[in-house]
C-alpha positions as CSV (number, residue, x, y, z in Angstrom):
1,M,14.3,-22.8,-3.0
2,S,11.7,-22.5,-5.0
3,L,11.3,-23.5,-8.8
4,F,8.6,-21.2,-9.7
5,T,10.0,-18.4,-8.0
6,N,13.0,-18.7,-9.9
7,L,11.5,-19.1,-13.1
8,L,9.4,-16.1,-12.9
9,N,12.5,-14.2,-12.3
10,L,13.9,-15.4,-15.1
11,H,10.6,-14.9,-17.1
12,S,10.7,-11.4,-17.6
13,P,11.5,-7.9,-15.9
14,S,8.4,-7.0,-15.2
15,K,7.9,-10.1,-13.2
16,P,3.7,-10.6,-14.4
17,R,3.2,-12.9,-11.4
18,E,-0.6,-13.1,-12.0
19,D,-0.2,-14.1,-15.7
20,F,2.6,-16.5,-14.7
21,F,0.8,-18.0,-11.9
22,T,-2.6,-18.5,-14.1
23,E,-0.7,-20.5,-16.2
24,I,1.2,-22.7,-13.2
25,V,-2.7,-23.5,-12.0
26,A,-4.2,-23.9,-15.2
27,Y,-1.5,-26.4,-16.4
28,F,-1.9,-28.2,-12.9
29,L,-5.7,-28.4,-13.0
30,S,-5.8,-29.6,-16.5
31,L,-3.6,-32.6,-15.3
32,N,-5.5,-33.3,-12.3
33,N,-9.4,-32.8,-13.3
34,D,-10.1,-34.7,-10.3
35,I,-8.6,-31.9,-8.1
36,L,-10.6,-29.5,-10.1
37,L,-13.8,-30.9,-9.7
38,G,-13.2,-31.6,-6.2
39,W,-12.3,-27.8,-5.6
40,L,-15.4,-26.6,-7.1
41,K,-17.5,-29.3,-5.4
42,H,-16.3,-28.0,-2.3
43,H,-17.0,-24.5,-2.5
44,S,-20.7,-25.7,-4.3
45,I,-19.9,-24.4,-7.2
46,I,-20.9,-27.6,-9.2
47,S,-23.0,-30.3,-7.7
48,D,-21.9,-33.2,-9.9
49,D,-19.0,-34.5,-11.7
50,N,-20.6,-36.4,-14.4
51,Y,-18.5,-34.8,-17.2
52,S,-17.2,-36.8,-20.1
53,S,-15.0,-34.1,-21.1
54,I,-13.1,-30.9,-19.4
55,K,-11.5,-28.4,-21.5
56,I,-9.0,-25.4,-19.6
57,S,-7.7,-22.5,-21.8
58,T,-6.1,-19.4,-20.4
59,Q,-5.8,-15.8,-22.0
60,Q,-8.8,-16.4,-24.1
61,E,-9.7,-13.3,-26.0
62,H,-13.1,-12.3,-26.5
63,K,-14.6,-9.3,-28.5
64,G,-16.2,-6.9,-26.7
65,L,-20.2,-6.5,-26.7
66,E,-21.7,-3.4,-28.4
67,R,-21.8,-1.7,-24.9
68,H,-18.1,-2.4,-24.1
69,T,-15.5,-0.1,-24.8
70,E,-12.8,-2.8,-25.6
71,D,-12.0,-6.4,-26.2
72,S,-11.6,-9.0,-23.0
73,R,-9.1,-11.6,-22.2
74,L,-10.2,-14.0,-19.6
75,D,-7.6,-15.6,-17.3
76,I,-9.2,-19.2,-17.1
77,V,-11.8,-20.6,-18.9
78,V,-13.0,-23.8,-17.8
79,E,-15.2,-26.0,-20.4
80,L,-17.2,-28.8,-18.7
81,S,-19.1,-31.0,-20.8
82,T,-21.3,-34.1,-20.3
83,G,-21.6,-35.1,-23.8
84,L,-25.5,-33.3,-23.9
85,S,-24.8,-30.2,-22.2
86,T,-22.0,-27.8,-21.4
87,D,-21.0,-25.5,-18.4
88,V,-18.6,-22.5,-18.8
89,I,-16.6,-21.0,-16.1
90,F,-14.5,-18.2,-16.2
91,I,-12.0,-17.5,-13.7
92,E,-10.7,-14.1,-13.0
93,S,-7.5,-14.3,-11.0
94,K,-6.0,-11.5,-8.8
95,I,-2.8,-11.4,-6.6
96,G,-1.8,-7.9,-5.6
97,A,-4.4,-6.0,-8.1
98,K,-7.9,-5.9,-8.2
99,D,-10.9,-5.1,-10.3
100,G,-10.8,-1.6,-10.7
101,N,-12.2,-1.3,-13.8
102,N,-15.3,-3.2,-13.6
103,A,-14.0,-6.3,-16.0
104,L,-15.9,-8.5,-13.7
105,K,-19.3,-7.2,-15.1
106,K,-18.0,-7.2,-18.9
107,Y,-16.9,-11.0,-18.6
108,A,-20.5,-11.5,-16.7
109,D,-22.2,-9.9,-20.0
110,I,-19.7,-12.0,-22.4
111,L,-20.6,-15.0,-20.3
112,S,-24.5,-14.4,-20.4
113,N,-24.4,-13.9,-24.5
114,L,-22.9,-17.3,-24.9
115,P,-25.0,-19.4,-26.9
116,N,-26.0,-23.1,-25.9
117,I,-24.5,-23.1,-22.5
118,R,-26.2,-25.0,-19.5
119,H,-24.5,-23.6,-16.4
120,R,-22.8,-19.8,-16.7
121,I,-20.5,-19.0,-13.7
122,L,-18.0,-16.4,-13.0
123,I,-15.5,-17.0,-10.1
124,Y,-13.0,-13.9,-8.8
125,I,-10.5,-15.1,-6.7
126,T,-7.8,-13.0,-4.7
127,R,-5.5,-12.8,-2.3
128,D,-6.2,-9.8,-0.8
129,Y,-9.9,-8.6,0.2
130,D,-11.8,-6.7,-2.7
131,S,-15.7,-6.8,-1.6
132,K,-17.9,-7.5,-4.7
133,E,-21.3,-7.7,-2.8
134,E,-22.7,-5.8,-5.9
135,I,-21.8,-8.3,-8.3
136,K,-23.7,-11.0,-6.4
137,T,-27.3,-9.7,-7.1
138,P,-28.6,-12.4,-9.2
139,A,-26.4,-12.2,-12.1
140,F,-26.4,-8.5,-12.7
141,N,-29.9,-9.3,-13.5
142,L,-28.8,-10.7,-16.8
143,E,-30.6,-13.2,-18.7
144,P,-29.5,-16.1,-19.0
145,K,-28.6,-16.1,-15.5
146,V,-24.8,-15.9,-14.7
147,S,-24.0,-17.4,-11.2
148,F,-20.9,-15.4,-9.3
149,Y,-18.7,-16.9,-6.6
150,Q,-15.8,-14.9,-4.8
151,L,-12.9,-16.9,-3.3
152,R,-9.6,-16.1,-2.0
153,W,-6.5,-17.8,-2.6
154,H,-5.7,-19.4,0.7
155,Q,-8.7,-21.0,0.5
156,F,-7.4,-22.8,-2.6
157,Y,-3.9,-23.1,-0.6
158,A,-5.6,-24.9,2.4
159,Y,-7.5,-27.2,-0.1
160,L,-4.4,-28.1,-1.9
161,Q,-2.8,-29.3,1.0
162,Q,-4.3,-32.4,1.2
163,Y,-2.1,-33.3,-2.2
164,A,1.3,-32.1,-0.9
165,T,2.6,-35.5,-1.5
166,D,2.5,-34.3,-5.2
167,I,6.0,-32.7,-6.2
168,L,4.0,-30.3,-8.5
169,V,1.5,-29.3,-5.7
170,Q,4.8,-28.8,-3.6
171,E,6.2,-26.3,-5.6
172,I,2.7,-24.4,-6.2
173,L,2.4,-24.4,-2.3
174,I,5.9,-23.1,-1.9
175,F,5.2,-20.3,-4.3
176,M,1.8,-19.6,-2.8
177,R,3.3,-19.0,0.5
178,K,6.2,-16.9,-0.9
179,N,3.9,-14.5,-2.7
180,G,1.4,-13.9,0.4
181,M,-1.4,-16.4,-0.7
182,S,-1.6,-18.8,2.1
183,H,-2.7,-16.1,4.6
184,T,-6.0,-16.9,6.3
185,N,-8.3,-14.4,8.1
186,Q,-6.4,-14.3,11.5
187,F,-4.5,-11.4,12.4
188,S,-0.8,-12.3,12.9
189,S,1.8,-10.3,15.1
190,V,3.1,-8.4,12.3
191,D,-1.0,-7.2,11.5
192,L,-1.1,-6.2,15.5
193,L,2.0,-4.4,15.0
194,T,0.8,-2.4,11.9
195,M,-2.2,-1.4,13.7
196,V,-0.4,0.1,16.8
197,N,2.1,1.9,14.4
198,F,-0.2,2.8,11.1
199,N,-0.9,6.6,12.5
200,K,3.0,6.8,13.3
201,T,4.0,5.4,9.7
202,L,1.6,7.5,7.9
203,N,2.7,10.5,9.7
204,L,6.2,10.1,9.0
205,M,5.1,9.2,5.1
206,E,3.2,12.2,5.1
207,S,6.0,14.6,6.1
208,T,8.2,13.9,3.6
209,L,6.0,14.5,0.9
210,N,4.3,17.9,1.9
211,E,5.8,21.3,1.9
212,E,8.8,21.7,-0.1
213,V,8.6,18.4,-2.0
214,Q,4.9,19.4,-2.7
215,A,6.0,22.6,-4.0
216,K,8.8,21.3,-5.9
217,F,6.3,18.7,-7.7
218,I,3.3,21.5,-8.6
219,A,6.0,23.8,-9.9
220,S,7.5,21.2,-12.1
221,F,4.3,19.7,-13.2
222,G,1.5,22.0,-12.7
223,G,-0.6,20.7,-9.6
224,V,-1.3,17.7,-7.2
225,I,-4.7,16.1,-7.4
226,K,-6.6,16.6,-4.5
227,G,-3.6,18.4,-3.2
228,A,-2.4,15.7,-0.9
229,A,-1.0,11.7,-0.6
230,S,-3.8,9.7,-1.5
231,R,-4.6,7.0,1.3
232,T,-7.1,5.5,-1.4
233,Q,-4.2,4.9,-3.2
234,W,-2.5,2.6,-0.5
235,K,-5.7,0.8,-0.2
236,W,-6.4,0.2,-3.9
237,D,-2.9,-0.2,-5.3
238,E,-0.5,-0.4,-2.6
239,R,1.2,3.1,-2.9
240,Y,1.2,6.5,-1.1
241,I,2.1,8.9,-3.3
242,I,1.0,12.6,-4.8
243,Y,0.0,12.6,-8.4
244,T,-1.2,14.5,-11.6
245,H,-2.2,13.7,-15.2
246,F,-1.1,15.3,-18.3
247,S,-3.8,14.2,-20.8
248,P,-6.8,16.3,-21.1
249,S,-9.7,15.2,-18.7
250,T,-8.2,11.7,-18.7
251,W,-5.5,9.5,-16.7
252,D,-4.2,7.9,-20.0
253,F,-0.7,9.9,-19.1
254,W,0.0,10.4,-15.6
255,C,2.9,10.6,-13.1
256,G,3.1,9.8,-9.3
257,L,5.7,10.5,-6.5
258,G,6.0,9.0,-3.1
259,Y,6.1,5.1,-1.6
260,F,5.6,2.0,-4.0
261,D,5.0,-1.4,-3.4
262,L,3.6,-1.1,0.1
263,N,2.6,-4.9,0.4
264,P,5.5,-6.8,-1.0
265,S,5.2,-10.5,-1.2
266,N,7.4,-11.4,1.8
267,L,8.7,-9.7,4.8
268,T,12.0,-9.4,3.5
269,D,11.3,-7.0,0.8
270,Y,11.0,-3.4,0.9
271,P,9.2,-0.8,-0.6
272,Y,10.5,1.5,-3.2
273,L,10.4,5.4,-3.3
274,G,10.6,7.4,-6.5
275,I,8.6,9.1,-9.1
276,F,6.7,6.9,-11.8
277,L,5.5,7.9,-15.2
278,Q,2.8,6.0,-16.7
279,V,0.6,5.6,-20.1
280,S,-2.2,3.6,-20.8
281,H,-2.5,1.5,-23.9
282,K,-5.4,3.2,-24.8
283,F,-3.7,6.5,-25.3
284,A,-3.8,7.8,-28.8
285,Q,-0.1,9.3,-28.5
286,R,1.2,5.9,-26.5
287,P,3.5,5.0,-29.7
288,K,5.4,8.3,-29.3
289,I,5.4,7.9,-25.5
290,I,6.7,4.6,-25.5
291,E,9.4,5.6,-28.2
292,S,10.7,8.5,-25.7
293,M,10.3,6.0,-22.8
294,Q,12.9,3.8,-24.6
295,K,15.2,6.1,-25.4
296,I,15.4,7.1,-21.7
297,I,16.0,3.4,-21.0
298,N,18.6,3.3,-23.6
299,D,20.6,6.3,-22.4
300,K,20.0,6.0,-18.7
301,P,20.0,2.0,-17.7
302,N,21.3,2.8,-14.5
303,L,18.8,5.7,-13.2
304,W,15.4,4.6,-14.8
305,T,13.5,1.3,-14.6
306,P,11.0,0.1,-17.2
307,S,7.6,-1.3,-17.1
308,N,5.7,-3.4,-19.8
309,L,7.3,-1.1,-22.5
310,K,6.8,-3.8,-24.7
311,V,3.9,-5.5,-23.3
312,L,0.1,-4.9,-25.1
313,P,-2.5,-4.4,-23.9
314,A,-0.9,-2.9,-20.5
315,W,-0.1,0.2,-18.9
316,S,3.3,1.1,-19.7
317,G,6.1,3.4,-17.7
318,I,9.4,4.2,-16.4
319,F,10.2,4.4,-12.8
320,Y,13.3,6.5,-11.2
321,R,13.3,4.6,-7.8
322,K,15.3,3.5,-4.8
323,S,14.5,0.8,-2.3
324,L,13.7,2.1,1.2
325,Q,16.5,-0.3,2.6
326,E,19.3,2.5,1.0
327,F,17.7,5.1,3.5
328,L,18.0,3.0,6.6
329,S,21.7,4.1,7.3
330,E,20.7,7.5,7.2
331,K,21.2,9.6,10.6
332,D,18.4,11.7,9.4
333,Q,16.2,9.2,7.1
334,L,13.5,12.1,6.7
335,S,15.6,14.3,5.2
336,A,17.5,12.0,3.5
337,I,14.1,11.0,1.7
338,K,12.7,14.3,0.9
339,L,16.2,15.4,-0.9
340,F,15.6,11.7,-3.0
341,F,11.8,13.1,-4.2
342,Q,13.1,16.7,-5.1
343,E,16.1,14.9,-7.0
344,S,13.5,12.4,-8.5
345,I,11.1,15.4,-9.6
346,K,14.3,17.1,-11.1
347,E,15.3,14.1,-13.2
348,L,11.7,13.4,-14.6
349,K,11.7,17.3,-15.2
350,T,14.9,16.9,-17.1
351,V,13.6,13.8,-19.4
352,Q,10.9,15.4,-19.9
353,E,12.6,18.8,-21.6
354,Q,14.9,16.1,-23.3
355,Y,13.3,13.0,-24.5
356,F,9.4,14.5,-25.2
357,D,8.5,16.8,-27.7
358,F,5.0,18.2,-26.7
359,P,4.3,20.1,-23.8
360,W,2.7,18.1,-20.2
361,K,0.0,20.2,-18.9
362,G,-0.7,18.9,-15.3
363,V,-4.0,19.7,-13.3
364,S,-3.5,22.1,-10.7
365,I,-5.2,21.7,-7.1
366,E,-7.7,24.6,-8.0
367,A,-9.1,22.6,-11.4
368,T,-9.4,19.4,-9.4
369,T,-13.2,18.3,-9.8
370,E,-15.4,15.4,-8.4
371,A,-14.9,13.5,-11.2
372,D,-11.4,13.9,-10.8
373,K,-11.5,12.2,-7.5
374,E,-13.8,9.4,-9.0
375,E,-11.5,8.9,-12.1
376,D,-8.2,8.3,-10.1
377,Q,-9.6,5.0,-9.0
378,D,-9.7,4.1,-12.8
379,I,-5.8,3.9,-12.5
380,L,-5.7,2.1,-8.9
381,S,-6.0,-1.4,-9.9
382,T,-3.4,-0.9,-12.7
383,S,-0.5,-3.2,-12.7
384,I,3.0,-1.6,-12.5
385,G,5.5,-4.5,-13.3
386,G,8.5,-4.9,-11.1
387,V,7.2,-2.9,-8.3
C-alpha cells in the first residue's frame, strides 16, 4: 500500500503526477538539507556545502522576458546562501511528459538575468530518456553563464536508498517504483519481449486505424495530418493516433483518435483507446470551448472523461475512451476495436453538432505542409490528465 499513491488518487481526477511528486520531493529536501547538499555534491553540481541558509520553493512564477511569448512557472527553485553570496538552482521535473516547447531555454534566460547571483544552475531531471545535448553548449552562450545538468529519476532513487530507514523515504521510494522512476539503464525481460514483438504490435495497431476508420475520420473532420498514424507521437507522448487540428494554422484546438497511455506507470495498467478533443490555454476561443466541454461532461458523464477543464494554465480536453482490457475477451479483437473507433468518431461528431456553435475545419491530407509536420511536435509533450 502506497500512502502517496492513495493521496494522489484522492487529489484530483486529472492526477497531476509531476506536480504532486514535485511537492513531495521539495518538502522532503526542505526537511533534509543534508541529503539535498549530498545529492548535489554526488553529481558534482556543487563543490562545497558551506551554506548558512537554504530556501526551497515550488511552482515559482517568473515574468517572461521580452523575447518570451509567455510567463514561466518553475517546478523547484533552490536558493543557497553563504551569507556573502547566493547560488540559485532551477529544477525542471518530468515523469511522463518531456520538454517539447523549449521551456528549458526560457528558464536559462531567466536564470541568466537574475541579479546578484554567484552560480546559476539549471537541472533537468526526467524518468525517461530525453536527450538535451544542444542545451549542454555552455549556458546557451549566455552571459552570465548558466550551468546545465541532466539527470534521471532512477539516479535519485538509487541515492535515496541509503536513507531507506526513514519512513518518509520509504514512502517516496514506493511511489517512485510504482511510477517507473526506479528503472535503471539495463534491459529487462519485458524490454526484450517488446523488442521482439514491436513490429507485430505496430502492425496490429496500424490495421485498426487504416482504411474505413481513417476514411470515416476524414469524412467527419476534414483530414488526417500526414495521412497516417504517427510514430513520432508514440515517441514523444506515449500515444499512437491519427489526428487533425481545427484552429487556423495552429495546434491550439485539435483532436486525435487511437491508442493512448502506451507507457503506463506499472505493468498492471492498460492503454486506453478512443478519441480526444483538446484546446490550448493560449487559444482565444478557449473559454467558449471549455464551456461547451463542461456541458458535455455534465450531460454525458458516463461517456466522456474531463481533463484539466478547470486548471490554468494547462491544455484541457475531453476523452471518449475505453481500456484495452475491455477488448481482450473479444473473439475478433481487431474488428471490435475498429468498430469502437468508428463509434468514437460518430460520438465526437454528434457532440460537435450539438454543443459547439462554430464550425470545425480540419486540415486535409493535401493541405498538410512541412510546417504542420514540425508543429505537431509542439503538442507532443502536452500532458493528458487521467490518461
